[in-house]
N, C-alpha and C positions, 0 to 999 in steps of 0.2 A: 666320387662324391665331392671330397675336397678341395678338387679342379673345377667342379662347377660353382664352388661358393669362391673362390677364389677368382674367376672369369667374371661373377654377377659383382664381385666388389669393386674390382680393376672397371668393370664397365659404367658402375654408378660412378666411379671415381673422374671418369675422365667423362661424364655427361657434365658434374657438376662442375670439374673445370673448365668445358666448353661454355657453360653457360654465366659464370666467373668470369670470364675474358670477354665476355661480350659484355654484360652489363656494365664493366669497365672501363671499354671503349664507347657505349654510348654517355657514360657520363664524362669522360675522357672531351669527347666530340661535342658535348652541350656548353661543357665548360671552356675549351677554346673558344666556341662563338661570343662566349661571355665577357672572356680574355683579349678577344682581339676585337671587341664591338662591332661585331658586323652582324647585330642583331639584325633580323629582317621580318617583319610580316607582311602577309598577304593582306588587302581589304578582308576576301573572306575569314583567313584565319584570326583577326582584331575580331570580327564580328560573333565568331564560334565562342571566341572569347569572355566576350561582351555576354551571349546567353546566358554561359555556362556560370558566369558570375553573378549574375540579375543586375548588370551595368545598364542604366537606364540612359535616356538621351540625357536629362538634367545634370547626370553625375560627369557626362563627356563635357556639357558646356561647362560646368564648375571646375574643370581640371582644366578647362582651355581659358579661362577669366572670365568666360560669359556672362555669369551670373554674380548680380548686386553681392556685396560684402553683405556677411551675415549681421554685421553689426550698423550697416545703414539707418539711418533713422534714429538711432541711439546717439545718447550725450555723448558716447564716446567716438562717435563716428562724427564729427561735426567740427566745425572751427573752432568751437573754445576750447579752451587749454583748462583741461581736466586735471585736477589731482587727487589720487586717492591714494588716503591715510588711513591708518589703523581705526583712528577714534573719526575721522569726519571731518577735520582741523586741520586748518592749513599748517603748515610748516612754521616755525620760530622765524620772523622777518620777512616772509613772503607777504606781498602787497595785492588785494584782491586788484585786477584791472592792467595790474603791470609784469605781474610771475605765474597769475593764475585768472582764470574768470568763474571756475566751478570748485567745489570741494565736496569730495564723495567719499563715503567710506568704503574699505575693502568690501565690505557686506555689500554693501549696496552695487558696488562695481561688477561682484561676482550675480548677483542676483540678476543685473541688467544682460550679462554677456549668458547668461543658463537662458532665462527668456528668449532671448535673440534667438539663441541657439533651436530652441525648440518651435519656435516661429518659422525657421527657416526651414526645418524637416519637416514643418506640417505643409507648407507654402510650396516647395521643391522638391521635396523627398530625398534631399541630400543631407548627412551631419557634416557640418564642417570644421568640426573636429575630430574626425574619422571618414576620412576621404576613400573611396574604393578604387582609385586610378593613382598610379605613379606614373609618372614619365622618365622613359629609358630610352636612349638614342634616339628620341624625338618621337618615340609613339609612346600611346596611350594604355598603358596594359595594368590591368587589375593587381593590386598588392601582392595578394597571394602568391601572383604569376612573378611580379617582380620579385619578391624574396626567396623563392625557387631560384632565380637566377644569379642572385647573391651566395645563396647556398650553394650551388655548383660551381660558382668562382670561388669560395671558401674550400670545397673540396680540393679544387686544384691545386691551390695556394700548400695545401696538408702533403700533398706528393712530392 
C-alpha cells in the first residue's frame, strides 16, 4: 500500500513540475516578445481585442488624434493668454495686455476643465482623462493589454 501512495505522490509531483515548466516557458516567450520589441498583431487580433475591451471607433479616433481637443471652445484653448491663480488676481507686476489677457481663479479653471470633459464624454463617448488605448510599437492596444505587456517585461527583469 505504501508503494502505491509513493507512486501517486511522485506522479502528482511530476505533473505539477511539468505544468510549472510549461507556464514558465510561456511567460518567458511572451516576455521575450516584449523585450525584443517584436510585438505584432494581425488586424483580426486587434479587432478581437477591441471587441473584448469595448473599444469604439471614437476611442480609436481619439488615440490617433483625429478628434478635437476636449478644451476646444473654452478660454483655456484659445489665443488668449490666461493666468490661473489661487485668488483670480494677476501676479504682482503683471500687466494686462502685455503679460496676460485674462485672469481666472484655479476653481474657475478646474470647473472649465471638468465641464469640458463631461461635454466631451457626452458628445464622443471618450474620457480624455482616461483613454482606453495606448500605443505600443506602433499598435493601438487596450490599456489593460499594455499593462499586461509591461508586467511580462517586469517578470523577465526579475529573472
